[in-house]
N, C-alpha and C positions, 0 to 999 in steps of 0.2 A: 574752309573759308566761305562765308555767306556770299551768295551771288546777288547783287543788287542791280536790277534792271528796270528801265522804263521804255516801253514800246508804244508806238503810235500807229494806228490803222485808220486810213481814210476810206470811208464807205461811200458807195455810189450816191447815197441819198444826202451826202454832205455832212454827215456826222463823223467827227474825229474821235476815235476811241483811244484814250490814254490809259494804259495798263501798267501799274507799277508792282514790282515784286521784290520781296526780301524775305525768303522762307525762314521760319515757318509761319510767322504771324504778321509779316510786312511791317516790321518795326521801322519807324521813321528816323533813321540815322541822319547825321549831318550830311553825309555823302548822298543819300537817297533824296533828301530835301533839295539839294542843289541840282540833282539830275531832274527832279520834277519841275523845278523853277525854269530850267533851261528848255525842257520839252514843252511846257505850257506856253512859254513865251514864243517859241517857234510856231506852235499851232495857232495861237492868237493872230500871229502875223501872216499865216498862210491862207491864201484866198480859197483854197480848196475846202476849207472847213467852214461850214455854216453854224455848227454847234459843237460843243465839247461834252463828252461823257467820260467821267473819271471812274476807274474801276481798279480794285485790288486783285492781284493774282492769288493763286493757292486757295480759292474758295472763301477768302475773307477780305475785308477792306483794310483795316489796319488796327493793331492793338495799341498803337500810340508810339511815343518816343522810344528810342533804344536806351533803356535805363542802364544797360551795361556800360554805356559810354560815360555815365555820370561820375562814377568814382574817379576816373582820370581827370575830370574837369571841375570837380567840386572846389578844388583849390583856386581855380580860375573861373568862377561862376559867370563872369561876363561873357564867356564863350558860349554859354548855353542859349542865350537869347541875344542875337545880334541882328544887324540890319539885313544880313543875307537871308533871314527867314521871312522877312516881310514881303518881298516880291513873290515868294512861294505862295502866300495867302492872297496878296493884293492882286496878283495877275488873274486869279480866278474870279475874285469879287468885282474887279473893275473891267473885266472883259466885255467888249461890246457884243460878243457872241454868248448865247445862253450856255451856262455850265451846269451839268447835272451829275450828282454823285450817286453811284450804285452801291447800296449798303447791304452786305451779307456777312455772315460770320460774326465778326466783332468790329465795331468802330468805337474805340475807347480812347480817352485822353486826346493826344495829338491827332489820332485818327479821326475822331469826331470833329475836332476843331478844323481839320482839313475839309471835311464834308460841309461844315457850317460856312466855309468861305465860298462854297458853290451857291449858285442862285437857287437851285432846287435839289431835292433829295428823294430818291425812290428806294424802298427797302423791301426785304422779305420778312415774313412774320416772326421768324425765330432769331433775327439779328439781335445782338447785344450792344446797346448804346449807353454811353455814360462818360462822365468826366471825373474819374476816381483819383485824380492827382493828390488830393488832400490826404489820402491814405499813405502817401510817400513823403508827407511833410512839405509838399509843393502846392502851387495853385496852377490852374490852366495857364499856359504861357504863350499860346499862339492865338490869342484873341477870344478864348472861350468865355471869360468873365464878361465880355462885352456883347458877343453875338448871341449867346444862348438866352439871356434875359430879353433880348429884342425879338426873339422868335417864339418863346413860350411864356413870357412874363417874368417879372423880377422874383416874386416869391417862389414859384415852381422851380426856377433856375437855381436860386440859392439853396433850396432844399435838396435839389439833385446833386449839386456840387458839395455842399457841406457834409451830406450823409453818404457821399460816393455811391449814389443809387444807380443801379443798372436797370434799364427798361428794355422791353422787346419792341418789335416793329408795330404791333397792334397798339400798344400804349403810346408809342411815338406818334402815330397817325392821329390819335385822339387829342394829344396835347399840342399838335402843330409842328413837332420837330421834323417830321417827314411829310412830303406832299402827296405821295402815292404809295400804296402797298400792293405788292404782287401777291395774288392769292396763294401761290405755292412757292416753296423754296427752290426755285429753278434758276440757274445762272442765265440760261438762254432767255427765259421769260423776263428776268430782271433787266437784261440788256435791251430787250425789245421794248419794254415799257419806258425805260430811261430815254432811249432814242426817240420814241414817239412823243414823249413829253417835250424833249428838246426841240423837235421839229414843229410842235404846236406853237412854241414861243417864237420860232423863226417866222412862222406864218402870221402870227399876231403878236407883235412886240409888246402890246399892252399887257400881256400875260407875264412879262418878265418882272419879277419883284425887285424893289430897290435893294441896294447893298445893305447888308444887315447893320453895318457900323453907323449908318445914318437913319435907320428905320426906328420909328417910335410908336407905330400904331398897335403893336402887340405888347407893349410894356405893361399894360393893365392898369387898373385904377389902384393907385398906391400913394401912400404918404411916406416920404423919405424918413421922417422922424419916427414913424411907426416901424419902418424897416430897421432903422438903427436900434430902436428899443427892443425889437424882437430878437435880433441876431448878435449885436455887438457885446452886450454884457457877458453872455456865456462864452463868446470867443475870447474876450479879455481875460476872463477867469481861467480859461484853459491855458492861455499864454503865461499868466502869472504862476499857475500851479505846476505846469509841466514843461514850460519853455517852448511849446509848439505855437508858432506864429502864423501858420497857414490859414487857420479859420478866420482870424481877424483880418489878415491880408486879403482874403477872398471877399469879405464883406466890404472892405474899404475900396477895392478895385471896382466892384459892382456899383457902389454908391457914387463913386467919382464919375463913372461913365454915364449914369442916368440923371444925375443931379447937376453936375458941374460942367465939365468941358465937352461932353459928348463922347461917342464911341472911340474916336481917335485919341483923345486925351486920356480916356480910360485905359486904352491899350498901352499907352506909354507908361502909365502908373503900374499897370499889370506887369510889364516887363521889369520895372524896377523892383517891385515886390517879389516877383518870381526869383530874381537874383538873390534877394535877401533870404528868401526861404531856402533856396538851394545851398546857401552858405551856412545854414543853421545846423547846430548839433543834432536836433531832432530829426531833420531830414536825412542827414548822413546815417543816423541809426536806423531809421525806417527803411531806407534803401538797402542798407546792409542786411536786414532781416528778409526783405523781399527777395534779394538775389540769393541769399544763403538758403532760403527755403526751396529754391529751384535747383540747387546743386547738392542736395543731401545724399544722393546716391550716384554721384558722377563717377566715383571710382569703381562702381559695380557694373560688370558687363552683362546686360540682360540677354537671355536666350530668345531669339526671334520667334521660335515656334511656341512659346508659352502664351496661352490665351487667358483672358480674365476668367476666373472660376464662376461658373453659372449656378452650380448646385453646392450649397454649403450646409454642413450640419453644425449646430451649436449645442454643446453638452452643458446643461445648466442654464436655467431660465430666471435666475435672480436679477438684481438690478443691472449688473454688467452683462449677463447673457442675454437678457431681453433687449437691452440697448444695442448690443452687437447685432442681434437678429433683426431688429427694426431697421437698423442702418442698412443692412444688406437688402432687405425687402424694399425699402424706399428707393433703392437704386436699381431695382429691376431684377434682383436675384431670387432664387428659390431657396427655401430654408427647411431643413429637418430639425426640429427642436426636441431634444431629449431631456426628460426630467425623471425624478426618482419615483413619482407616483402621480395619480390623476389629479389630486388636489394641487400639487405644486405646478403641474402642467397648466391647469386652468388659470392659476394665478399668473403664470408667465405670459400666457396668451392675453390676459387682461392688461398686463403692463404694456405689451406690444401694441395693443389696440389704443391705449391711452396716448402712447407716443405718436402713433400714426394720426390720431385725431387732431393733434396739434399741428400737423403739416397740412398741405393742400391735397393730400392723397385720400382716397376712399379705402377704408379698411375692408369693405366688401370686395373690392378688387384685389387687395393685397392678400387677404386670407386664402385666396385660391392658390397662392404660391407658398403656403406654409403647411407643413404636416407635422403633427405632434406625435410623440411616442414615449413610452416608458421602458422600452426594451432596446437592446443593441441589435436591431433587426437587419439582417444581411440584405434583405430586399430594399430597404431604404438607404442604409449606409454604404452598400455596394455601389450606389450610383453617384455618390457625391465626389466632388473634386477636392474638397478641403473640409476638415473638421476643426472647429475652434472650441477648445475646452474652456469653460468659464465657471467651474465648480468651486467649492469651498477651498480656501488656501490651506490645504493639508497634504503633506507629501504622500502619505500612504493612500489617501483617497485618489489622488491624481495618478499614482502608479497603477492602481487597479483600473482606472478609466482607460489609461493608455494601453494596458495589457489587452483589454477588451476591444479597443479600437483597432489595434494591430491585427486582430483576428477577423473583425467584421467588415473592414474596408478593403477596397481593391488596392493593388500595389501602386497604382498611379496616384492614390489619394494622399495629400499632405496632412500631417497631424500637427496642429498648432495648439499651444497653450497660452491662455491670457494671464498666467501668473505674473504678479508684479514683483515678487521677491525670491521665489524658490529656484534653486539651481536646476537648470534644465537637464543636466547630466544625471542628476538624481532621479528626476521624473522618468528619464529614458532608460533607466537600468532594467526595468521589467519588460522592455521591448526586446524580443529574442535575438535578432541578428543585426549585424552591422548595417546591412542593407535597409532593414526596417528602421533602424535608428536614424538613418539619413533622411527619413521623412519627417523627423521631429524638428520643430522650429518654434520660437517664441513670437507671439503676436499680441503685444501688450497694448491694449486700448486704455484710454484715460476716461475717467468718469465725469459726466455721463457719456457713454460711448457713442451715442447717436449725435452728440453735439461737439465734443472735443475733437479738434482736427489732427491731432498727432497720433501716429501709430509707430510704436517702437518694435522693430523686428530684431529678434535675438537669435544669434547664431550659436548653437550648442556645439559640442565637441565633434560630432559627426554629421552635422546638418549639411545637406547637399546644396549645391548651387541652385538646382531646380526648386527646392523647397523655398529658398529665399525669393526666387523669381515669381513663384505662384503667389506669395503673400504681397510682393510688390505689385503684382497685377491686381490683386484684390484692393490694395490701397488706391490704385488709380481708379478702379471702378467706383469705389465708395467715397472718392474725393478726400482721402486723408493724405497728409504729408508724412512720408515714411523716413525714419532714420534706421540704419542698420548698425547694430552694436554687438559687442561680445558678451560673454556669459560670466556674470559674477553676481554676488548677492545684491539685489536691487537694480541690476543691470546698469545702464548709464544714468537715466533720469532720476529715479527714486534714490539711487545711491548718491548722486550729486547733491540731492536736497536733504538727505537725512541729517546732516549737521545743523540745518536750520532749526529743527525741533529740539535737537540736543542742546544747542546753545541757548535757545529761548527758555527751556526748562531750567537750565543751569542758572541763568540770570535771575529767574523768579525764585527758585528754590534755595540757591546758595547765597545770592547777593541781594535778595529782597526787592528786586525790581518788579513792579506790578505788571501783570500780563496785559492790562489795558494800555499801559504806557508803551509797552513793547509793540503791541499791535498798531497803535496809532503812529508810531515812528515808521514802521514798515509801510503802512498804507498811505500816509500823508507825505512822507519825504521821498520814498522810493516809487510809490504808485502801485504797490502790489494790490491785487483785488481783495486780499484779506491777509491779515497778519497770521503768525504761526498758531496762536491760540484759537482764533476763529476757524482756521483751517482744521485744527485738531477736533473742534466741535463738529464740523461738517463731516469729517471722515468717521468720527466715532472714537472715543477714548479707548475703548476695548480693542479696536483695530490698531490704533497707535501703539498700544502695549504689545500686541501680537507682532507687529512689524519691528518694534524695538527689540524683541527677543531674537528675531532673525538677524538683525544687525549686530546684536550683542555677541552672537555666536561667530559671526564672520569677521567683525572688526572690534574685538573686545577692548582694545586699547584706545578706541576712539568713541566710546559710548559713555555718556555721563549718567551714571546710575543715580537713582533717586526714588522717592516714594510718593511724589505728587500724584501721578496717575492712579496709583493704587488707592490712595486716600480719597480721591475724587470718585472713583468707582464704588468704593465701599459706601459712599453716601448716595449711591444711585445716580450720580451725575456722569452719564456716559456721552453727553454731547447733545446735538440738536435732536436726535431721534428719540431721546427720553425727556426732552423738554428742558434740560438743564445740563450744562457742562461748565466751562469757564464763563459762559453767559447763560442767561435764562431766555426761554422762547415762549411765544404765545401758543395757545392750544393747537392752532393749525400749523405751527412751526415756521411761519413766514416772517414773524416780527422778532427781532433780536434786541435784548436789553441787557445793560450791564447789571451785575448782581454782586456788588462789593460786599453787601451785608453778609452774604453766605461765603464769599470767596476769601475775604480778608482773614477770618479766623484760621482758615486752612493754611494760608500763606504764613501767618504769624507762627503757627506750630511747626513749620518746616524750616524757615530761615534761621540761621544761627543768631544768637542773642546780639542785638545791636546792628545786625547786617542790614544796611539800607543804603546802597550805593546811589550817589547822585550823578547820573550819567545823562548827558544831553541827548536829544533825539537823534542828531547825526551820529553820535558815538554808538548809540544803540543799533541804528540801522547798519552801521559798518560791522559791529560785532556779530550781528545776525547773518549778514550776507558774505562777509569776507571768508569765513570758514566754508561756505558753500562754493565760492570760487576756488578755494584751496582744494576741496575734494574733487571739483571738476578737473583740476590739473592732474590729480592722481588718475582720474578716469582716462585722461588723454595719455598720460605717461605709460599706462599699462595697455594702451591700444584697445581699450574697451570701446572708445569712440574714435573715429578716424580723424576728425578735425574740430577745432574750437567752434567754428561756425555751426556745426551740427548741434552742439550743446547750446548755442545761442538760440537756435530755432526751437529746440526742445524746451528751453526755459520759458519761451514766449508762448508756444502752442500747448505745452503740457502743464505749466504751472502758473501761467498768467503774468509772467514778468513783463513789464511794460515794453511794447515794441518800440516806443519812442525813445527808449534807452538802449535799444540795440541787442538785447539779450544779456544774459548774466556776464559772460566773459568780455563781451564788447564793452559793457558798462564798467567792468573792473579795469579794463585797459585804457579806455578813452574818456570816461566821465568821472569815475569815482576817485580820481587822483592818480590813477595808474597803478600797475603792480608794484612800483617802487614804494608807494604809500602803503600798500597792503603789507609788504615786507616790514616796513617801518612800524606799522601798527602791530603786526604780529610780535615783533621784537619787544615792543613797549608794553603790550598787554600782559598782565600778570595772571591771566587765565591760562594756567599751565597745560590745560587739556587740548589746546590746539597749537599747531606749529606749521611752518611753511614747508614746502617740498622743493627740492632742487629745481624742478621743472619751472617753478615760478620765476626763478632767476633768468631762465631762458626766455620766459615770457616778457621780462623787463627789456631784454635786448631786442626782442622782436618789436616791441612797442616803439623803440627809437627809430626803426626803419619803416614802420607802418605796415610790415608784412605780416601775413598770418603765421602764427606760431607753427613751426615744423618740428616734428618729433625726430629725435635721433633713433638709429636702429635699436631694437630692444636690448641687445647685448651691451650697448654702451651707455644705457640710461642708468644713472645712479638710483638705487632704490629710495623710495620716499622716506624721509625722516619725520619726526614730530609726532610721537604718540600722543593721543588725545589726553591721557591722564598723567601728566607729569613726566613723561618719558622723553628720552632721545633714543628710544629703542627702534632699531631699524626693522621695519615690517616689509618683507618681500611681498610685493603685490598688494600691500595695504591690508593684509589679514594674517591671522596667526595659523590658519589651517594650511599645512604645506601642500595639500592637494589643490588648493585654489591657485597656487603659483603657476602650475601648468595650465589650469583651466583659464586663467586670466589672459593666456597668450593665444587663445584660439580665435580671437578676432583677427583673422588674417587679412592681408590686403585684398580688397574685394575684387580686384581685377585678376587675381590668381585663380 
C-alpha cells in the first residue's frame, strides 16, 4: 500500500517547510490533495511561519495526478474536479505569506499546476516541467490553462500544452516559468535557495508577485482572433476526424480566461471542459494505453542482482543491426559490432553515424564506445554482457552464428536474436548443452530500431529467467517498452497482424477491391499510419513474400494463396526501395504517388471475371481488422501473450494502431461495436477463410462486465476453430505442425 504523508517543519528563521510524499513519483491522489490542503491551511494560520516552502519527497516534486484512480471514476467524472481541489490551490495563491515551490525530478501535469499556484518557483537544471495531460485525452484541470499563459505568455503556453512539451530548468528560467535556478542538482542547495528567496519577500513585500489568476503583465502582445485562427481550425479538424476533444477544449479554456471573464471564469470553464474530456471515449482509450504500457511485465519477478548490460555486441550491421547499435550507444552503452567483411562494417558504421547525427549527440564522442570486427574475437566477445544477433532471416545462417557465439562468449553472456519470424528453438538446436541453451532469448526490435518504442522479448523452450531479466534491463536502459511473449511463428505481434495482409490481398485479388480504396479506409476511418499496401511497399514486397512463406508453413490453413506479389516482383516492383510497388515513388523515395495506370492491368489479370465487390469503407476497415483481432485471441488462448492489454500496447507501439482508440483489442471490445458485432460479422461474411474462435465468446462475456479477459487454464481451453480457407478443421495451437503444439505452451506464467 502506498504511504501518503505530508510533514511540516518549522525552521528558526521562520520558514515552514511542507514536504509531501507518495512514492515513487508523488502522484497527487485525492487523499494526498486533501492532506495538503489541511496542512497548508494550518501553516497559513500559524504565527510561527513567516514564509512557506513546498517540497516533494523522494527526490522529486510530483509527476501529477494519480491516473490509476481515473478508471474507477471515469463513469462519475464530476468527482475528478470538485470544490475540494480549489482550496488546495487557492490557499497557496492567496496566502499572505510568500509561498515558494522547490522543483526537482519532475513537476508534470498536476504537479506543475501545484507549483504554479505558489508565488515563486526555484528549480534545479535537470528538472522536467510540463503539462502533458493532452496525451491522455485531458486538459490541465487544476488551473494550468489559466496560470501558465499568465506566466510565460499565451502562445508559448498553448504550444507547451498542445504539444505536451517537456522543458528543463534552464529553459524554464529563460521563459519565466521559474524564478531562480540552483547551479547544481542538490536538494540541500535547492532548499537553501528557496528559503532565501522566501525570506527576501518577507523582508521586502514589494517583491511578492500578484496571484497568477489576476496577473496580465506577461500575457504578451496578442490578438485573440489570431490565436483562434492559429489553433482552433486544426483542433476542430482533429475532433471531427478522431473524436479527440482535448485540443479544442484547451484552446477554448485559454481564450475564455484571457479574453472574457478573466482567470477565475476561465478556471470554471476549464473544470467543465476537463469533465467533458474525462468522460470521452478517446480519453478512456488513451488512459488505458498509458496504464497498460506500465504493467506489461507485472507478472514477471525481476531478479534484484541483475544490472543493466553495459557492453553489448551486435552481430549484423544492416538497417536493423545499425539501428540497434545506435540505440544502445545513444543511451551510454558500449558496442562491439560484427560484420562479415570490412566493406559491410564500414557501411554499418556510416549508418550509425547518420543516425547519431540526427540526434543531439556527437559521433566523435560516441565512436569511442564502439569497436568493429569481422571475426568472433574472444578478446572482444568475452567481455560483453549481451549479444544481439541481427543478421539475415535464414535459419542455417543464424544457427551458425549462435554456434560460434556459444564458443566465443563467457558463460554469463546472454545470447539474443532479433528474428521476427523464425522459431527460436530451431535457432538454438546448434547450441550444445541445455545450460547453454538457457542463454538464448528473443529480442525483437521494430524498424527503425532506434525510433520504435516496443521491444518484444521472446521466451524459447529453455530460456532462463536470468536471460529474460537481462533483456528487460536493456529495455529499461534504452527506454523501450517491453512485452514478454512465448515462442511461435511470428511470436505475438507479427503473428497477430499477419491476417491484415492476407485479407487485404484477398480483397484485391479475389474480390477486385482496389488497394488504394483499402488503404484509404484503414487510414481515414481507423487512423492507421498507413494501410496494408503502403506498409507492404515500405517493408518490401520481397520481404512480404518471404514472411508469407514462413506463415504458410506454420499456419497453412489460414494463409490466402495468390499470385499478386509474384506478378508485382516480376515487373521489378518490389516497393519503396525500388521506386515502385503498389505506389510509385520519387527518385529520393520521399514522395509517394498513386500509380493506377500500371497497377490496374495487374489487378484486372488477377480478379475473376466480373469480380468487383462494392463494399463501404467501414465494411472494408472491419474486414481488414476483425481477422487481426481474431488472431490476437488465438495468441491469448495459447498463452503466447499473457493479457489482452499487452497486445493493445504492442499494436500501438509496434504497428501504429491509434492510441486514441486504445489498441486493437480495446478497440474491438469498446469502440468497434464490441465482440458481439465481430461474431455477427464473421457469421455473415462469406469469406470462408476466416472464422471466429471460442475465446471470442469469452471476450463477449468479459465485455459485459468491463473486466479484462481472463484465460482459462490451458487444459480447459477449447482449441481454436475456423480454418482460414473454407474449413471447420480444428487446429491445435493454430498450426498444423504437431511440434508447435508443445512449443506454443512454453510461455509459462512469468512469476513461476
